[in-house]
BALOBA-1460 file (C-alpha; in Angstrom, 3 decimals):
// residues 333
<rec num="1" residu="m" x="1.507" y="14.246" z="-11.396"/>
<rec num="2" residu="k" x="-1.094" y="11.319" z="-12.460"/>
<rec num="3" residu="v" x="-4.597" y="11.400" z="-11.226"/>
<rec num="4" residu="k" x="-4.775" y="8.619" z="-8.667"/>
<rec num="5" residu="v" x="-8.124" y="6.612" z="-9.428"/>
<rec num="6" residu="i" x="-9.853" y="4.478" z="-6.902"/>
<rec num="7" residu="a" x="-12.174" y="2.011" z="-7.207"/>
<rec num="8" residu="e" x="-14.042" y="1.740" z="-4.478"/>
<rec num="9" residu="a" x="-15.446" y="-1.906" z="-3.929"/>
<rec num="10" residu="g" x="-16.594" y="-1.315" z="-0.568"/>
<rec num="11" residu="i" x="-18.974" y="-3.796" z="0.537"/>
<rec num="12" residu="n" x="-20.369" y="-4.409" z="-2.847"/>
<rec num="13" residu="h" x="-18.892" y="-7.876" z="-2.874"/>
<rec num="14" residu="n" x="-22.611" y="-8.973" z="-0.892"/>
<rec num="15" residu="c" x="-19.963" y="-11.300" z="1.369"/>
<rec num="16" residu="n" x="-19.243" y="-13.203" z="-1.149"/>
<rec num="17" residu="i" x="-15.395" y="-13.674" z="-1.991"/>
<rec num="18" residu="q" x="-15.643" y="-14.872" z="-5.616"/>
<rec num="19" residu="n" x="-17.545" y="-11.331" z="-6.249"/>
<rec num="20" residu="a" x="-14.573" y="-9.321" z="-4.498"/>
<rec num="21" residu="f" x="-12.094" y="-11.259" z="-6.683"/>
<rec num="22" residu="e" x="-14.592" y="-10.286" z="-9.514"/>
<rec num="23" residu="l" x="-14.335" y="-6.354" z="-8.453"/>
<rec num="24" residu="v" x="-10.722" y="-6.834" z="-8.241"/>
<rec num="25" residu="d" x="-10.703" y="-7.541" z="-12.069"/>
<rec num="26" residu="a" x="-13.130" y="-5.040" z="-13.114"/>
<rec num="27" residu="a" x="-11.117" y="-2.518" z="-11.366"/>
<rec num="28" residu="l" x="-8.077" y="-3.382" z="-13.102"/>
<rec num="29" residu="n" x="-9.812" y="-4.240" z="-16.338"/>
<rec num="30" residu="a" x="-11.159" y="-0.525" z="-16.144"/>
<rec num="31" residu="g" x="-7.815" y="0.848" z="-15.569"/>
<rec num="32" residu="a" x="-8.074" y="1.712" z="-11.950"/>
<rec num="33" residu="d" x="-4.659" y="2.636" z="-9.792"/>
<rec num="34" residu="v" x="-6.340" y="1.005" z="-6.458"/>
<rec num="35" residu="v" x="-9.205" y="-1.216" z="-5.614"/>
<rec num="36" residu="k" x="-10.595" y="-0.343" z="-2.195"/>
<rec num="37" residu="f" x="-12.639" y="-2.463" z="0.490"/>
<rec num="38" residu="q" x="-13.987" y="-1.358" z="3.930"/>
<rec num="39" residu="a" x="-13.039" y="-3.819" z="6.874"/>
<rec num="40" residu="a" x="-14.919" y="-3.378" z="10.170"/>
<rec num="41" residu="i" x="-15.767" y="-5.448" z="13.361"/>
<rec num="42" residu="p" x="-19.462" y="-4.327" z="13.468"/>
<rec num="43" residu="e" x="-19.207" y="-4.253" z="17.302"/>
<rec num="44" residu="e" x="-16.710" y="-1.832" z="17.392"/>
<rec num="45" residu="v" x="-18.640" y="0.609" z="14.940"/>
<rec num="46" residu="v" x="-22.177" y="0.658" z="16.243"/>
<rec num="47" residu="t" x="-24.201" y="0.325" z="19.551"/>
<rec num="48" residu="q" x="-27.092" y="-2.359" z="19.621"/>
<rec num="49" residu="k" x="-29.600" y="0.230" z="19.134"/>
<rec num="50" residu="g" x="-28.111" y="2.490" z="16.192"/>
<rec num="51" residu="e" x="-30.544" y="3.119" z="13.289"/>
<rec num="52" residu="m" x="-29.630" y="2.790" z="9.627"/>
<rec num="53" residu="a" x="-29.304" y="6.003" z="7.448"/>
<rec num="54" residu="k" x="-32.189" y="7.198" z="5.642"/>
<rec num="55" residu="y" x="-30.346" y="5.783" z="2.278"/>
<rec num="56" residu="q" x="-29.501" y="2.741" z="3.668"/>
<rec num="57" residu="i" x="-33.095" y="1.927" z="4.117"/>
<rec num="58" residu="e" x="-34.344" y="3.319" z="0.819"/>
<rec num="59" residu="n" x="-31.362" y="1.630" z="-1.040"/>
<rec num="60" residu="m" x="-31.888" y="-1.874" z="0.602"/>
<rec num="61" residu="g" x="-35.555" y="-2.280" z="0.716"/>
<rec num="62" residu="k" x="-35.972" y="-2.580" z="4.586"/>
<rec num="63" residu="e" x="-34.904" y="-1.705" z="7.841"/>
<rec num="64" residu="l" x="-32.801" y="-3.426" z="10.350"/>
<rec num="65" residu="t" x="-30.794" y="-2.368" z="13.111"/>
<rec num="66" residu="q" x="-27.819" y="-0.669" z="11.865"/>
<rec num="67" residu="l" x="-25.858" y="-3.317" z="13.906"/>
<rec num="68" residu="e" x="-27.554" y="-6.045" z="12.123"/>
<rec num="69" residu="m" x="-26.965" y="-4.171" z="8.590"/>
<rec num="70" residu="t" x="-23.479" y="-3.938" z="9.453"/>
<rec num="71" residu="k" x="-22.888" y="-7.783" z="9.876"/>
<rec num="72" residu="k" x="-24.849" y="-8.408" z="7.079"/>
<rec num="73" residu="i" x="-22.443" y="-6.677" z="4.456"/>
<rec num="74" residu="h" x="-19.003" y="-7.239" z="6.115"/>
<rec num="75" residu="f" x="-16.471" y="-9.935" z="5.654"/>
<rec num="76" residu="d" x="-14.974" y="-11.609" z="8.322"/>
<rec num="77" residu="l" x="-11.392" y="-10.063" z="8.673"/>
<rec num="78" residu="s" x="-9.448" y="-13.247" z="7.589"/>
<rec num="79" residu="s" x="-11.238" y="-12.694" z="4.034"/>
<rec num="80" residu="f" x="-8.961" y="-9.834" z="3.336"/>
<rec num="81" residu="k" x="-5.877" y="-11.956" z="3.315"/>
<rec num="82" residu="e" x="-7.487" y="-13.723" z="0.219"/>
<rec num="83" residu="i" x="-8.170" y="-10.135" z="-1.440"/>
<rec num="84" residu="y" x="-4.921" y="-8.580" z="-0.793"/>
<rec num="85" residu="y" x="-3.240" y="-11.775" z="-2.442"/>
<rec num="86" residu="y" x="-5.230" y="-11.681" z="-4.666"/>
<rec num="87" residu="s" x="-5.100" y="-8.422" z="-5.699"/>
<rec num="88" residu="k" x="-1.221" y="-8.250" z="-5.651"/>
<rec num="89" residu="k" x="-1.488" y="-11.083" z="-7.703"/>
<rec num="90" residu="k" x="-3.357" y="-9.562" z="-10.500"/>
<rec num="91" residu="g" x="-1.177" y="-6.538" z="-10.129"/>
<rec num="92" residu="i" x="-3.239" y="-3.765" z="-8.811"/>
<rec num="93" residu="e" x="-2.901" y="-1.874" z="-5.471"/>
<rec num="94" residu="f" x="-4.961" y="-3.148" z="-2.461"/>
<rec num="95" residu="c" x="-6.523" y="-0.728" z="0.045"/>
<rec num="96" residu="s" x="-8.963" y="-1.019" z="2.780"/>
<rec num="97" residu="t" x="-10.700" y="1.433" z="4.709"/>
<rec num="98" residu="s" x="-10.786" y="0.478" z="8.678"/>
<rec num="99" residu="f" x="-13.731" y="0.917" z="10.784"/>
<rec num="100" residu="g" x="-11.980" y="0.744" z="14.112"/>
<rec num="101" residu="e" x="-8.733" y="-0.379" z="16.323"/>
<rec num="102" residu="t" x="-9.007" y="-3.897" z="15.488"/>
<rec num="103" residu="s" x="-9.543" y="-3.417" z="11.919"/>
<rec num="104" residu="t" x="-6.649" y="-0.905" z="11.478"/>
<rec num="105" residu="k" x="-4.529" y="-3.384" z="13.337"/>
<rec num="106" residu="f" x="-5.468" y="-6.200" z="11.088"/>
<rec num="107" residu="l" x="-4.849" y="-4.074" z="8.063"/>
<rec num="108" residu="s" x="-1.152" y="-2.258" z="9.307"/>
<rec num="109" residu="d" x="0.349" y="-5.776" z="8.180"/>
<rec num="110" residu="f" x="-0.551" y="-5.165" z="4.844"/>
<rec num="111" residu="d" x="1.488" y="-3.307" z="2.231"/>
<rec num="112" residu="m" x="-1.461" y="-0.530" z="1.344"/>
<rec num="113" residu="p" x="-0.206" y="2.531" z="-0.715"/>
<rec num="114" residu="f" x="-2.057" y="4.844" z="1.592"/>
<rec num="115" residu="w" x="-4.908" y="4.740" z="4.892"/>
<rec num="116" residu="k" x="-8.090" y="5.713" z="3.852"/>
<rec num="117" residu="i" x="-9.963" y="7.816" z="6.371"/>
<rec num="118" residu="p" x="-13.737" y="7.640" z="5.879"/>
<rec num="119" residu="s" x="-15.920" y="11.430" z="6.115"/>
<rec num="120" residu="g" x="-17.801" y="9.737" z="9.043"/>
<rec num="121" residu="e" x="-14.601" y="9.422" z="11.466"/>
<rec num="122" residu="i" x="-13.252" y="12.830" z="10.318"/>
<rec num="123" residu="n" x="-14.168" y="13.864" z="14.538"/>
<rec num="124" residu="n" x="-12.686" y="10.892" z="15.827"/>
<rec num="125" residu="t" x="-9.827" y="11.482" z="17.753"/>
<rec num="126" residu="p" x="-8.526" y="8.084" z="18.778"/>
<rec num="127" residu="y" x="-9.049" y="6.669" z="15.292"/>
<rec num="128" residu="l" x="-7.340" y="9.685" z="13.753"/>
<rec num="129" residu="r" x="-4.297" y="9.144" z="15.968"/>
<rec num="130" residu="q" x="-4.370" y="5.660" z="15.795"/>
<rec num="131" residu="i" x="-4.234" y="6.171" z="11.823"/>
<rec num="132" residu="a" x="-1.484" y="8.735" z="11.592"/>
<rec num="133" residu="t" x="0.956" y="6.018" z="13.737"/>
<rec num="134" residu="q" x="0.837" y="4.184" z="10.358"/>
<rec num="135" residu="k" x="3.145" y="5.747" z="8.834"/>
<rec num="136" residu="k" x="1.723" y="6.155" z="5.106"/>
<rec num="137" residu="p" x="-0.165" y="8.512" z="2.743"/>
<rec num="138" residu="i" x="-3.364" y="9.097" z="4.040"/>
<rec num="139" residu="v" x="-6.149" y="9.839" z="2.148"/>
<rec num="140" residu="l" x="-9.303" y="11.624" z="4.200"/>
<rec num="141" residu="s" x="-12.779" y="12.158" z="3.000"/>
<rec num="142" residu="t" x="-14.666" y="15.427" z="4.073"/>
<rec num="143" residu="g" x="-18.192" y="14.351" z="3.726"/>
<rec num="144" residu="m" x="-20.470" y="16.026" z="5.987"/>
<rec num="145" residu="s" x="-18.140" y="18.068" z="7.412"/>
<rec num="146" residu="n" x="-16.776" y="22.347" z="7.562"/>
<rec num="147" residu="i" x="-13.500" y="24.105" z="7.269"/>
<rec num="148" residu="s" x="-13.293" y="23.480" z="11.314"/>
<rec num="149" residu="e" x="-13.620" y="20.119" z="11.625"/>
<rec num="150" residu="i" x="-11.458" y="19.390" z="8.603"/>
<rec num="151" residu="e" x="-8.710" y="21.533" z="9.971"/>
<rec num="152" residu="f" x="-9.651" y="19.787" z="13.755"/>
<rec num="153" residu="a" x="-9.065" y="16.539" z="11.945"/>
<rec num="154" residu="l" x="-5.559" y="17.407" z="10.110"/>
<rec num="155" residu="k" x="-4.010" y="19.032" z="13.582"/>
<rec num="156" residu="i" x="-4.694" y="15.816" z="15.200"/>
<rec num="157" residu="l" x="-3.078" y="13.707" z="12.787"/>
<rec num="158" residu="e" x="0.118" y="16.016" z="12.605"/>
<rec num="159" residu="d" x="0.143" y="15.978" z="16.354"/>
<rec num="160" residu="s" x="-0.004" y="12.647" z="15.971"/>
<rec num="161" residu="g" x="3.660" y="12.877" z="14.235"/>
<rec num="162" residu="h" x="2.201" y="12.852" z="10.728"/>
<rec num="163" residu="d" x="3.083" y="15.230" z="7.583"/>
<rec num="164" residu="r" x="0.162" y="17.098" z="6.582"/>
<rec num="165" residu="q" x="2.090" y="16.935" z="2.778"/>
<rec num="166" residu="l" x="1.043" y="13.230" z="3.068"/>
<rec num="167" residu="i" x="-2.366" y="13.992" z="3.198"/>
<rec num="168" residu="t" x="-4.928" y="13.930" z="0.211"/>
<rec num="169" residu="l" x="-8.154" y="15.719" z="1.381"/>
<rec num="170" residu="l" x="-11.004" y="14.291" z="-0.986"/>
<rec num="171" residu="h" x="-14.185" y="17.114" z="-1.311"/>
<rec num="172" residu="c" x="-17.130" y="14.556" z="-0.938"/>
<rec num="173" residu="t" x="-20.931" y="14.773" z="-0.602"/>
<rec num="174" residu="s" x="-21.893" y="11.797" z="1.702"/>
<rec num="175" residu="e" x="-25.481" y="10.811" z="0.037"/>
<rec num="176" residu="y" x="-25.866" y="7.691" z="-1.897"/>
<rec num="177" residu="p" x="-26.810" y="8.869" z="-4.198"/>
<rec num="178" residu="a" x="-25.802" y="12.308" z="-4.077"/>
<rec num="179" residu="n" x="-27.836" y="14.942" z="-5.795"/>
<rec num="180" residu="k" x="-25.621" y="16.893" z="-8.470"/>
<rec num="181" residu="k" x="-27.120" y="20.443" z="-7.827"/>
<rec num="182" residu="e" x="-25.329" y="19.788" z="-4.108"/>
<rec num="183" residu="i" x="-21.883" y="18.541" z="-5.152"/>
<rec num="184" residu="n" x="-20.023" y="22.223" z="-5.058"/>
<rec num="185" residu="l" x="-17.256" y="21.101" z="-6.865"/>
<rec num="186" residu="s" x="-15.964" y="24.455" z="-6.550"/>
<rec num="187" residu="a" x="-14.936" y="23.860" z="-2.990"/>
<rec num="188" residu="i" x="-12.388" y="21.284" z="-4.425"/>
<rec num="189" residu="k" x="-10.362" y="25.020" z="-4.906"/>
<rec num="190" residu="t" x="-11.440" y="26.092" z="-1.758"/>
<rec num="191" residu="l" x="-9.886" y="23.337" z="0.319"/>
<rec num="192" residu="k" x="-6.471" y="23.244" z="-2.066"/>
<rec num="193" residu="n" x="-6.331" y="27.155" z="-1.106"/>
<rec num="194" residu="i" x="-7.128" y="26.902" z="2.653"/>
<rec num="195" residu="f" x="-5.063" y="24.122" z="3.355"/>
<rec num="196" residu="k" x="-2.018" y="23.858" z="0.980"/>
<rec num="197" residu="v" x="-2.493" y="19.918" z="0.701"/>
<rec num="198" residu="d" x="-3.421" y="17.779" z="-2.465"/>
<rec num="199" residu="v" x="-7.262" y="17.549" z="-2.784"/>
<rec num="200" residu="g" x="-9.200" y="14.794" z="-4.641"/>
<rec num="201" residu="y" x="-12.765" y="14.143" z="-4.963"/>
<rec num="202" residu="s" x="-15.141" y="11.345" z="-4.145"/>
<rec num="203" residu="d" x="-18.310" y="11.284" z="-5.850"/>
<rec num="204" residu="h" x="-21.543" y="9.210" z="-5.077"/>
<rec num="205" residu="t" x="-23.598" y="10.831" z="-8.354"/>
<rec num="206" residu="l" x="-25.181" y="8.861" z="-10.430"/>
<rec num="207" residu="g" x="-22.760" y="8.761" z="-14.004"/>
<rec num="208" residu="i" x="-19.434" y="9.689" z="-14.481"/>
<rec num="209" residu="e" x="-19.522" y="13.782" z="-15.195"/>
<rec num="210" residu="m" x="-18.900" y="14.985" z="-11.786"/>
<rec num="211" residu="p" x="-15.541" y="12.773" z="-11.267"/>
<rec num="212" residu="i" x="-13.984" y="14.091" z="-15.109"/>
<rec num="213" residu="a" x="-15.230" y="17.994" z="-14.066"/>
<rec num="214" residu="a" x="-13.267" y="17.362" z="-10.643"/>
<rec num="215" residu="v" x="-9.822" y="16.447" z="-12.678"/>
<rec num="216" residu="a" x="-10.788" y="19.542" z="-14.809"/>
<rec num="217" residu="l" x="-10.728" y="21.468" z="-11.717"/>
<rec num="218" residu="g" x="-7.096" y="19.856" z="-10.114"/>
<rec num="219" residu="a" x="-8.532" y="16.789" z="-8.702"/>
<rec num="220" residu="t" x="-4.831" y="14.699" z="-7.872"/>
<rec num="221" residu="v" x="-7.395" y="11.721" z="-6.671"/>
<rec num="222" residu="i" x="-10.903" y="10.135" z="-7.821"/>
<rec num="223" residu="e" x="-12.448" y="7.788" z="-5.654"/>
<rec num="224" residu="k" x="-15.597" y="6.109" z="-7.115"/>
<rec num="225" residu="h" x="-17.699" y="3.104" z="-6.148"/>
<rec num="226" residu="i" x="-17.786" y="0.093" z="-8.602"/>
<rec num="227" residu="t" x="-20.012" y="-2.698" z="-8.603"/>
<rec num="228" residu="l" x="-20.812" y="-5.824" z="-10.798"/>
<rec num="229" residu="s" x="-24.134" y="-4.660" z="-11.219"/>
<rec num="230" residu="r" x="-26.581" y="-2.126" z="-9.552"/>
<rec num="231" residu="e" x="-29.478" y="-4.438" z="-9.355"/>
<rec num="232" residu="m" x="-28.001" y="-6.265" z="-6.636"/>
<rec num="233" residu="e" x="-28.963" y="-5.979" z="-2.852"/>
<rec num="234" residu="g" x="-26.915" y="-3.705" z="-0.869"/>
<rec num="235" residu="p" x="-26.861" y="-0.082" z="0.397"/>
<rec num="236" residu="d" x="-24.454" y="1.093" z="-1.799"/>
<rec num="237" residu="h" x="-25.205" y="-0.371" z="-5.232"/>
<rec num="238" residu="i" x="-27.456" y="2.005" z="-6.487"/>
<rec num="239" residu="a" x="-25.226" y="4.766" z="-5.920"/>
<rec num="240" residu="s" x="-22.058" y="2.919" z="-7.649"/>
<rec num="241" residu="i" x="-21.299" y="2.374" z="-11.486"/>
<rec num="242" residu="e" x="-20.747" y="-0.849" z="-13.385"/>
<rec num="243" residu="p" x="-17.316" y="-1.868" z="-14.584"/>
<rec num="244" residu="k" x="-17.853" y="-0.467" z="-18.652"/>
<rec num="245" residu="e" x="-18.968" y="3.044" z="-17.646"/>
<rec num="246" residu="f" x="-15.892" y="2.560" z="-14.862"/>
<rec num="247" residu="k" x="-13.610" y="2.070" z="-17.488"/>
<rec num="248" residu="k" x="-15.175" y="4.967" z="-19.783"/>
<rec num="249" residu="m" x="-14.746" y="7.286" z="-16.695"/>
<rec num="250" residu="v" x="-10.709" y="6.331" z="-16.238"/>
<rec num="251" residu="e" x="-10.595" y="7.192" z="-20.076"/>
<rec num="252" residu="d" x="-12.226" y="10.377" z="-20.285"/>
<rec num="253" residu="i" x="-10.484" y="11.311" z="-16.729"/>
<rec num="254" residu="r" x="-7.052" y="10.427" z="-18.614"/>
<rec num="255" residu="n" x="-8.170" y="12.159" z="-21.853"/>
<rec num="256" residu="v" x="-8.848" y="15.539" z="-19.602"/>
<rec num="257" residu="e" x="-5.424" y="15.024" z="-17.389"/>
<rec num="258" residu="n" x="-3.601" y="14.573" z="-20.583"/>
<rec num="259" residu="a" x="-5.155" y="18.098" z="-22.055"/>
<rec num="260" residu="l" x="-4.799" y="20.239" z="-18.862"/>
<rec num="261" residu="g" x="-0.754" y="20.272" z="-19.994"/>
<rec num="262" residu="d" x="1.757" y="22.333" z="-18.368"/>
<rec num="263" residu="g" x="-0.424" y="25.394" z="-18.049"/>
<rec num="264" residu="i" x="2.043" y="27.405" z="-20.132"/>
<rec num="265" residu="k" x="0.009" y="29.296" z="-23.075"/>
<rec num="266" residu="r" x="2.030" y="28.514" z="-26.329"/>
<rec num="267" residu="p" x="1.377" y="27.913" z="-30.171"/>
<rec num="268" residu="t" x="1.645" y="23.844" z="-30.200"/>
<rec num="269" residu="t" x="3.447" y="22.372" z="-33.305"/>
<rec num="270" residu="a" x="0.674" y="21.728" z="-35.456"/>
<rec num="271" residu="e" x="-0.566" y="25.667" z="-34.693"/>
<rec num="272" residu="k" x="2.612" y="26.766" z="-35.807"/>
<rec num="273" residu="i" x="2.060" y="25.149" z="-39.337"/>
<rec num="274" residu="i" x="-1.480" y="26.427" z="-39.716"/>
<rec num="275" residu="k" x="-0.516" y="29.913" z="-37.916"/>
<rec num="276" residu="r" x="1.516" y="30.768" z="-41.785"/>
<rec num="277" residu="s" x="-2.196" y="29.672" z="-43.692"/>
<rec num="278" residu="v" x="-4.364" y="31.912" z="-41.274"/>
<rec num="279" residu="r" x="-2.656" y="34.744" z="-39.710"/>
<rec num="280" residu="r" x="-2.207" y="37.860" z="-42.163"/>
<rec num="281" residu="s" x="0.486" y="40.371" z="-43.792"/>
<rec num="282" residu="i" x="0.493" y="43.800" z="-44.675"/>
<rec num="283" residu="v" x="0.156" y="43.630" z="-48.390"/>
<rec num="284" residu="a" x="-1.007" y="46.390" z="-51.023"/>
<rec num="285" residu="k" x="-4.566" y="47.186" z="-51.775"/>
<rec num="286" residu="t" x="-4.063" y="49.677" z="-54.828"/>
<rec num="287" residu="y" x="-1.173" y="50.348" z="-56.922"/>
<rec num="288" residu="i" x="1.297" y="52.359" z="-55.124"/>
<rec num="289" residu="k" x="4.186" y="54.289" z="-56.461"/>
<rec num="290" residu="k" x="7.739" y="54.987" z="-55.068"/>
<rec num="291" residu="g" x="8.115" y="57.535" z="-52.442"/>
<rec num="292" residu="e" x="4.173" y="57.661" z="-52.109"/>
<rec num="293" residu="h" x="2.923" y="57.429" z="-48.247"/>
<rec num="294" residu="f" x="1.393" y="54.271" z="-46.957"/>
<rec num="295" residu="t" x="-2.180" y="55.059" z="-45.936"/>
<rec num="296" residu="q" x="-5.773" y="52.866" z="-45.173"/>
<rec num="297" residu="n" x="-6.395" y="53.584" z="-48.626"/>
<rec num="298" residu="n" x="-3.850" y="51.896" z="-50.118"/>
<rec num="299" residu="i" x="-2.722" y="49.072" z="-47.747"/>
<rec num="300" residu="t" x="-4.503" y="46.402" z="-46.108"/>
<rec num="301" residu="t" x="-3.967" y="42.894" z="-44.303"/>
<rec num="302" residu="k" x="-4.310" y="39.766" z="-46.097"/>
<rec num="303" residu="r" x="-3.356" y="35.847" z="-45.742"/>
<rec num="304" residu="p" x="-0.756" y="34.211" z="-45.348"/>
<rec num="305" residu="e" x="1.658" y="35.112" z="-43.047"/>
<rec num="306" residu="e" x="4.446" y="35.811" z="-45.156"/>
<rec num="307" residu="g" x="5.429" y="39.331" z="-44.679"/>
<rec num="308" residu="i" x="5.080" y="42.219" z="-42.068"/>
<rec num="309" residu="s" x="2.600" y="41.414" z="-38.920"/>
<rec num="310" residu="p" x="-0.036" y="43.666" z="-38.547"/>
<rec num="311" residu="i" x="1.091" y="43.713" z="-35.448"/>
<rec num="312" residu="f" x="3.023" y="46.768" z="-37.414"/>
<rec num="313" residu="w" x="0.423" y="48.377" z="-38.671"/>
<rec num="314" residu="d" x="0.697" y="51.945" z="-36.999"/>
<rec num="315" residu="k" x="4.467" y="52.116" z="-37.693"/>
<rec num="316" residu="i" x="4.024" y="51.312" z="-41.422"/>
<rec num="317" residu="i" x="1.185" y="53.924" z="-41.585"/>
<rec num="318" residu="n" x="2.279" y="57.482" z="-43.093"/>
<rec num="319" residu="s" x="5.870" y="55.914" z="-43.972"/>
<rec num="320" residu="t" x="7.136" y="56.070" z="-47.522"/>
<rec num="321" residu="s" x="7.179" y="53.410" z="-49.992"/>
<rec num="322" residu="k" x="10.546" y="52.463" z="-51.519"/>
<rec num="323" residu="r" x="9.650" y="50.816" z="-54.402"/>
<rec num="324" residu="n" x="6.309" y="50.533" z="-56.791"/>
<rec num="325" residu="y" x="3.925" y="47.964" z="-55.546"/>
<rec num="326" residu="s" x="0.686" y="46.039" z="-56.883"/>
<rec num="327" residu="p" x="-2.369" y="44.664" z="-55.768"/>
<rec num="328" residu="d" x="-1.600" y="42.056" z="-53.012"/>
<rec num="329" residu="d" x="2.270" y="42.388" z="-53.478"/>
<rec num="330" residu="l" x="3.701" y="42.399" z="-49.821"/>
<rec num="331" residu="i" x="4.612" y="45.564" z="-47.979"/>
<rec num="332" residu="e" x="8.512" y="45.888" z="-47.258"/>
<rec num="333" residu="w" x="10.161" y="48.041" z="-44.615"/>
């Protein structure tokens, strides 16, 4: 199965529709399968007194209420119609995370390949139930959560009529940027073994090593933030990568994906040709007369692989020579 690469444009458009279009183009040109945004009605997401997260303050260089910040960084919902049709015209799949009842209802009119549940909503019962009713595949981020919370979310989704096998979990570390020492990529295998579903990885580290390693560990989906410039103002730009680096990441993911193969250990076509030159045969070490016994003193192994394989060494030892041999002659049965 081909690894699905999601370019998380998120809120990196800075409420500029042209930026959004350029992010769509950048995702497409980088080889991403999906470009994803974030849609919200700020008043449905946070109270008037909610504080910004530490990383948001650090990345924006100033402190607002979370509501003020959310209003500042989110499009009106109507803008997503333009982005959706632009993406469709360009030939890349469009998706958007919703952050509440209104944005979910709005996005339900779009032909999205899946619904993305962000890490912060993994314990939001009414939200999970609403997403489950959409009857489409779900990608569920698991940042900040433990096993019991993930099981809770899966149970709510299933009890609401969703098929667990249509849910992909994303291992995630919800820090922006995330410390590579705290990524714990081995959790990808843990989640797959426990929940028996596809597992991917949502990356917030600097650079592209972690997503590539995640693919090698079996990730079926990779999500990574993309930005037009990491120098732009906003909470997520610093934890994102620019188009050129995103393209390199996709290329490396495809290379690793191809290199993983089918898991069956067997010689390749090229190896079968090389094997003849580098494997050995049993040959005469000295002159050997007919009727003489083969011993470690008169036979040895040398390249190429043309005669009896050294696998049969123990059967040849102490058997009787049926003819005369000169040094380097292939021993015969």
